[in-house]
PAPA-310262 format. One record per atom (N, C-alpha, C, O): residue number from 1; x negated, y, z. Coordinates in steps of 0.2 Angstrom, whole numbers, padded with zeros to 4 digits. Example, Ala and Ser with C-alpha at 12.3 -4.5 7.8 and 13.67 -1.06 7.14 Angstrom:
<sites>
+-----+-------+-------+-------+
|  nr |     x |     y |     z |
+-----+-------+-------+-------+
|   1 | -0066 | -0028 |  0039 |
|   1 | -0062 | -0022 |  0039 |
|   1 | -0066 | -0016 |  0039 |
|   1 | -0071 | -0017 |  0042 |
|   2 | -0064 | -0011 |  0035 |
|   2 | -0068 | -0005 |  0036 |
|   2 | -0064 |  0000 |  0039 |
|   2 | -0067 |  0006 |  0040 |
+-----+-------+-------+-------+
</sites>
This chain:
<sites>
+-----+-------+-------+-------+
|  nr |     x |     y |     z |
+-----+-------+-------+-------+
|   1 | -0004 | -0006 |  0000 |
|   1 |  0000 |  0000 |  0000 |
|   1 | -0004 |  0006 |  0000 |
|   1 | -0009 |  0006 |  0004 |
|   2 | -0003 |  0011 | -0004 |
|   2 | -0007 |  0017 | -0004 |
|   2 | -0004 |  0023 |  0000 |
|   2 |  0002 |  0024 |  0001 |
|   3 | -0008 |  0026 |  0002 |
|   3 | -0006 |  0032 |  0006 |
|   3 | -0009 |  0039 |  0003 |
|   3 | -0015 |  0040 |  0004 |
|   4 | -0005 |  0042 |  0001 |
|   4 | -0007 |  0048 | -0003 |
|   4 | -0008 |  0054 |  0001 |
|   4 | -0004 |  0055 |  0006 |
|   5 | -0013 |  0058 |  0000 |
|   5 | -0015 |  0063 |  0005 |
|   5 | -0019 |  0061 |  0011 |
|   5 | -0021 |  0066 |  0014 |
|   6 | -0020 |  0055 |  0013 |
|   6 | -0023 |  0054 |  0018 |
|   6 | -0030 |  0049 |  0016 |
|   6 | -0030 |  0044 |  0013 |
|   7 | -0035 |  0052 |  0019 |
|   7 | -0042 |  0049 |  0017 |
|   7 | -0045 |  0046 |  0023 |
|   7 | -0045 |  0049 |  0029 |
|   8 | -0049 |  0041 |  0022 |
|   8 | -0052 |  0038 |  0027 |
|   8 | -0059 |  0041 |  0028 |
|   8 | -0062 |  0043 |  0023 |
|   9 | -0060 |  0041 |  0035 |
|   9 | -0066 |  0046 |  0036 |
|   9 | -0072 |  0039 |  0034 |
|   9 | -0071 |  0033 |  0035 |
|  10 | -0078 |  0042 |  0032 |
|  10 | -0084 |  0038 |  0030 |
|  10 | -0088 |  0038 |  0037 |
|  10 | -0090 |  0042 |  0040 |
|  11 | -0090 |  0031 |  0038 |
|  11 | -0094 |  0031 |  0044 |
|  11 | -0101 |  0031 |  0041 |
|  11 | -0103 |  0027 |  0036 |
|  12 | -0105 |  0035 |  0044 |
|  12 | -0112 |  0036 |  0042 |
|  12 | -0117 |  0031 |  0047 |
|  12 | -0116 |  0031 |  0053 |
|  13 | -0121 |  0028 |  0042 |
|  13 | -0125 |  0023 |  0046 |
|  13 | -0131 |  0026 |  0048 |
|  13 | -0133 |  0032 |  0046 |
|  14 | -0135 |  0023 |  0052 |
|  14 | -0141 |  0025 |  0056 |
|  14 | -0146 |  0028 |  0051 |
|  14 | -0149 |  0034 |  0051 |
|  15 | -0148 |  0024 |  0045 |
|  15 | -0152 |  0027 |  0040 |
|  15 | -0150 |  0033 |  0037 |
|  15 | -0154 |  0037 |  0035 |
|  16 | -0143 |  0034 |  0036 |
|  16 | -0142 |  0040 |  0033 |
|  16 | -0142 |  0046 |  0038 |
|  16 | -0143 |  0052 |  0036 |
|  17 | -0141 |  0044 |  0044 |
|  17 | -0142 |  0050 |  0049 |
|  17 | -0149 |  0052 |  0050 |
|  17 | -0150 |  0058 |  0050 |
|  18 | -0154 |  0047 |  0050 |
|  18 | -0161 |  0048 |  0049 |
|  18 | -0163 |  0053 |  0043 |
|  18 | -0167 |  0058 |  0043 |
|  19 | -0159 |  0051 |  0037 |
|  19 | -0161 |  0055 |  0031 |
|  19 | -0158 |  0062 |  0032 |
|  19 | -0162 |  0067 |  0029 |
|  20 | -0152 |  0063 |  0035 |
|  20 | -0149 |  0069 |  0035 |
|  20 | -0154 |  0074 |  0040 |
|  20 | -0155 |  0080 |  0039 |
|  21 | -0157 |  0070 |  0045 |
|  21 | -0162 |  0075 |  0050 |
|  21 | -0168 |  0077 |  0046 |
|  21 | -0170 |  0083 |  0047 |
|  22 | -0171 |  0072 |  0042 |
|  22 | -0177 |  0073 |  0038 |
|  22 | -0175 |  0079 |  0033 |
|  22 | -0179 |  0083 |  0033 |
|  23 | -0169 |  0079 |  0029 |
|  23 | -0168 |  0084 |  0025 |
|  23 | -0167 |  0090 |  0028 |
|  23 | -0170 |  0095 |  0026 |
|  24 | -0163 |  0090 |  0033 |
|  24 | -0162 |  0097 |  0036 |
|  24 | -0168 |  0100 |  0038 |
|  24 | -0169 |  0106 |  0038 |
|  25 | -0174 |  0096 |  0041 |
|  25 | -0180 |  0100 |  0042 |
|  25 | -0184 |  0102 |  0037 |
|  25 | -0188 |  0106 |  0037 |
|  26 | -0182 |  0099 |  0031 |
|  26 | -0185 |  0102 |  0024 |
|  26 | -0181 |  0107 |  0022 |
|  26 | -0182 |  0110 |  0016 |
|  27 | -0176 |  0109 |  0025 |
|  27 | -0172 |  0115 |  0023 |
|  27 | -0167 |  0113 |  0017 |
|  27 | -0166 |  0118 |  0012 |
|  28 | -0165 |  0107 |  0016 |
|  28 | -0161 |  0105 |  0010 |
|  28 | -0154 |  0107 |  0012 |
|  28 | -0152 |  0107 |  0018 |
|  29 | -0150 |  0109 |  0007 |
|  29 | -0144 |  0110 |  0008 |
|  29 | -0139 |  0105 |  0009 |
|  29 | -0140 |  0099 |  0007 |
|  30 | -0133 |  0106 |  0012 |
|  30 | -0128 |  0101 |  0014 |
|  30 | -0126 |  0098 |  0008 |
|  30 | -0124 |  0092 |  0008 |
|  31 | -0125 |  0102 |  0002 |
|  31 | -0123 |  0099 | -0005 |
|  31 | -0127 |  0094 | -0007 |
|  31 | -0125 |  0089 | -0010 |
|  32 | -0134 |  0096 | -0007 |
|  32 | -0139 |  0092 | -0010 |
|  32 | -0140 |  0086 | -0006 |
|  32 | -0140 |  0081 | -0009 |
|  33 | -0140 |  0086 |  0001 |
|  33 | -0140 |  0079 |  0005 |
|  33 | -0134 |  0075 |  0003 |
|  33 | -0135 |  0070 |  0002 |
|  34 | -0128 |  0077 |  0003 |
|  34 | -0122 |  0073 |  0002 |
|  34 | -0123 |  0070 | -0006 |
|  34 | -0121 |  0064 | -0007 |
|  35 | -0126 |  0073 | -0011 |
|  35 | -0127 |  0071 | -0017 |
|  35 | -0132 |  0064 | -0016 |
|  35 | -0131 |  0059 | -0019 |
|  36 | -0137 |  0066 | -0012 |
|  36 | -0142 |  0061 | -0011 |
|  36 | -0140 |  0055 | -0008 |
|  36 | -0141 |  0049 | -0010 |
|  37 | -0135 |  0056 | -0003 |
|  37 | -0132 |  0050 |  0000 |
|  37 | -0126 |  0047 | -0003 |
|  37 | -0123 |  0042 | -0001 |
|  38 | -0123 |  0051 | -0008 |
|  38 | -0117 |  0048 | -0011 |
|  38 | -0111 |  0049 | -0007 |
|  38 | -0107 |  0044 | -0007 |
|  39 | -0110 |  0054 | -0004 |
|  39 | -0105 |  0056 |  0000 |
|  39 | -0102 |  0062 | -0001 |
|  39 | -0104 |  0066 | -0005 |
|  40 | -0097 |  0064 |  0003 |
|  40 | -0093 |  0071 |  0002 |
|  40 | -0098 |  0075 |  0006 |
|  40 | -0101 |  0073 |  0011 |
|  41 | -0098 |  0082 |  0004 |
|  41 | -0101 |  0086 |  0009 |
|  41 | -0099 |  0087 |  0015 |
|  41 | -0102 |  0088 |  0020 |
|  42 | -0092 |  0086 |  0015 |
|  42 | -0089 |  0087 |  0022 |
|  42 | -0091 |  0082 |  0027 |
|  42 | -0091 |  0083 |  0033 |
|  43 | -0093 |  0076 |  0024 |
|  43 | -0095 |  0070 |  0029 |
|  43 | -0102 |  0072 |  0032 |
|  43 | -0103 |  0071 |  0038 |
|  44 | -0106 |  0075 |  0027 |
|  44 | -0112 |  0077 |  0030 |
|  44 | -0112 |  0083 |  0036 |
|  44 | -0115 |  0084 |  0041 |
|  45 | -0108 |  0087 |  0034 |
|  45 | -0106 |  0093 |  0039 |
|  45 | -0103 |  0091 |  0045 |
|  45 | -0106 |  0093 |  0050 |
|  46 | -0098 |  0086 |  0045 |
|  46 | -0096 |  0084 |  0051 |
|  46 | -0101 |  0080 |  0055 |
|  46 | -0101 |  0081 |  0061 |
|  47 | -0105 |  0076 |  0052 |
|  47 | -0111 |  0073 |  0055 |
|  47 | -0115 |  0077 |  0058 |
|  47 | -0117 |  0075 |  0064 |
|  48 | -0117 |  0083 |  0055 |
|  48 | -0122 |  0087 |  0058 |
|  48 | -0118 |  0090 |  0064 |
|  48 | -0122 |  0091 |  0070 |
|  49 | -0112 |  0092 |  0064 |
|  49 | -0108 |  0096 |  0069 |
|  49 | -0108 |  0091 |  0076 |
|  49 | -0109 |  0092 |  0081 |
|  50 | -0106 |  0085 |  0074 |
|  50 | -0105 |  0079 |  0079 |
|  50 | -0111 |  0078 |  0083 |
|  50 | -0111 |  0078 |  0089 |
|  51 | -0117 |  0078 |  0080 |
|  51 | -0124 |  0075 |  0083 |
|  51 | -0129 |  0081 |  0084 |
|  51 | -0134 |  0080 |  0086 |
|  52 | -0127 |  0087 |  0083 |
|  52 | -0132 |  0092 |  0084 |
|  52 | -0133 |  0093 |  0092 |
|  52 | -0128 |  0091 |  0096 |
|  53 | -0139 |  0095 |  0094 |
|  53 | -0141 |  0096 |  0100 |
|  53 | -0141 |  0103 |  0101 |
|  53 | -0145 |  0106 |  0098 |
|  54 | -0137 |  0106 |  0107 |
|  54 | -0137 |  0113 |  0107 |
|  54 | -0143 |  0115 |  0112 |
|  54 | -0143 |  0111 |  0117 |
|  55 | -0146 |  0120 |  0111 |
|  55 | -0152 |  0122 |  0116 |
|  55 | -0150 |  0128 |  0119 |
|  55 | -0153 |  0131 |  0123 |
+-----+-------+-------+-------+
</sites>
């Protein structure tokens, strides 16, 4: 059964989280990181917001 308008959230694997961290340290943009990981930019953005450390 299809549910229109409802999207499943993509779970980000540990290796992808590490890749996001490396790319952020290299000042790579969110859209470019998403393209490299083959995910939606909003997935990368959510992952960054969810796992950032506030100083």
